C-alpha positions as CSV (number, residue, x, y, z in Angstrom):
1,M,0.0,0.0,0.0
2,K,1.4,3.3,-1.1
3,I,0.8,6.4,1.0
4,D,0.5,9.8,-0.7
5,F,2.4,12.0,1.8
6,P,1.8,15.3,0.1
7,R,-1.9,14.7,0.2
8,V,-1.8,13.6,3.9
9,C,0.2,16.8,4.7
10,V,-2.3,19.0,2.9
11,R,-5.2,17.4,4.8
12,L,-3.3,17.7,8.1
13,I,-2.6,21.4,7.5
14,R,-6.3,22.0,6.6
15,F,-7.4,20.3,9.7
16,I,-5.0,22.2,12.0
17,S,-5.9,25.6,10.4
18,A,-9.6,25.0,10.5
19,D,-11.5,27.1,13.0
20,H,-14.2,24.6,13.9
21,G,-11.8,23.2,16.5
22,Q,-11.9,26.5,18.4
23,S,-15.7,26.2,18.9
24,M,-15.3,22.6,20.1
25,T,-12.7,23.9,22.7
26,E,-15.1,26.5,23.8
27,Y,-17.9,24.0,24.2
28,A,-15.6,21.7,26.2
29,L,-14.7,24.6,28.6
30,I,-18.4,25.5,29.0
31,C,-19.2,21.9,29.8
32,A,-16.3,21.8,32.3
33,L,-17.5,25.0,34.0
34,M,-21.1,23.6,34.2
35,A,-19.8,20.3,35.7
36,F,-17.8,22.2,38.3
37,G,-20.8,24.4,39.2
38,A,-23.0,21.3,39.6
39,T,-20.4,19.5,41.7
40,A,-20.1,22.6,44.0
41,G,-23.9,22.7,44.3
42,Y,-24.2,19.1,45.3
43,K,-22.7,19.9,48.7
44,S,-25.4,22.3,49.7
45,L,-28.1,20.0,48.1
46,A,-26.7,17.0,50.1
47,D,-26.8,19.1,53.3
48,G,-30.4,20.1,52.7
49,V,-31.5,16.5,51.9
50,S,-29.7,15.2,55.0
51,E,-31.5,17.8,57.2
52,V,-34.9,16.9,55.8
53,F,-34.2,13.2,56.3
54,N,-33.1,13.7,59.9
55,H,-36.2,15.7,60.6
56,I,-38.5,13.0,59.1
57,S,-36.5,10.3,61.0
58,A,-36.9,12.2,64.3
59,T,-40.6,12.7,63.6
60,F,-41.1,8.9,63.1
61,V,-39.1,8.1,66.2
62,S,-41.1,10.4,68.4
63,A,-44.4,9.2,66.9
64,F,-43.6,5.5,67.3
65,A,-41.9,6.0,70.7
66,T,-45.1,7.4,72.2
67,G,-47.2,4.6,70.7
68,S,-51.0,4.6,70.7
69,G,-51.3,4.4,74.5
70,G,-48.6,7.0,75.3
71,S,-46.5,4.5,77.4
72,G,-43.4,5.0,75.3
73,T,-42.9,1.3,74.7
74,V,-43.6,-1.0,71.9
75,S,-47.2,-2.1,72.1
76,G,-47.7,-5.0,74.4
77,A,-44.2,-5.3,75.7
78,S,-44.7,-3.6,79.1
79,S,-48.0,-5.3,80.0
80,A,-46.7,-8.8,79.3
81,A,-43.6,-8.2,81.5
82,G,-45.6,-6.7,84.3
83,D,-48.3,-9.4,84.6
84,G,-45.9,-12.1,85.6
85,H,-47.3,-14.6,83.1
């Protein structure tokens, strides 16, 4: 197989001198900036989600701890132990 070096050189020079590569570089920089901004925003988003999860968890714990009778134990646990049966 014979390679036509002058033709390859001409295509390489056209590729290097073309300005469409500049717009691709700009798009890559914009994407990198957006990715950096999103990554920086995840920290505050994660803190907010954690705060909401902890609030919901505490609400469930306090609701189930009081129980329906207000004894603060799991239903039926204290009455079975106190009867001596």
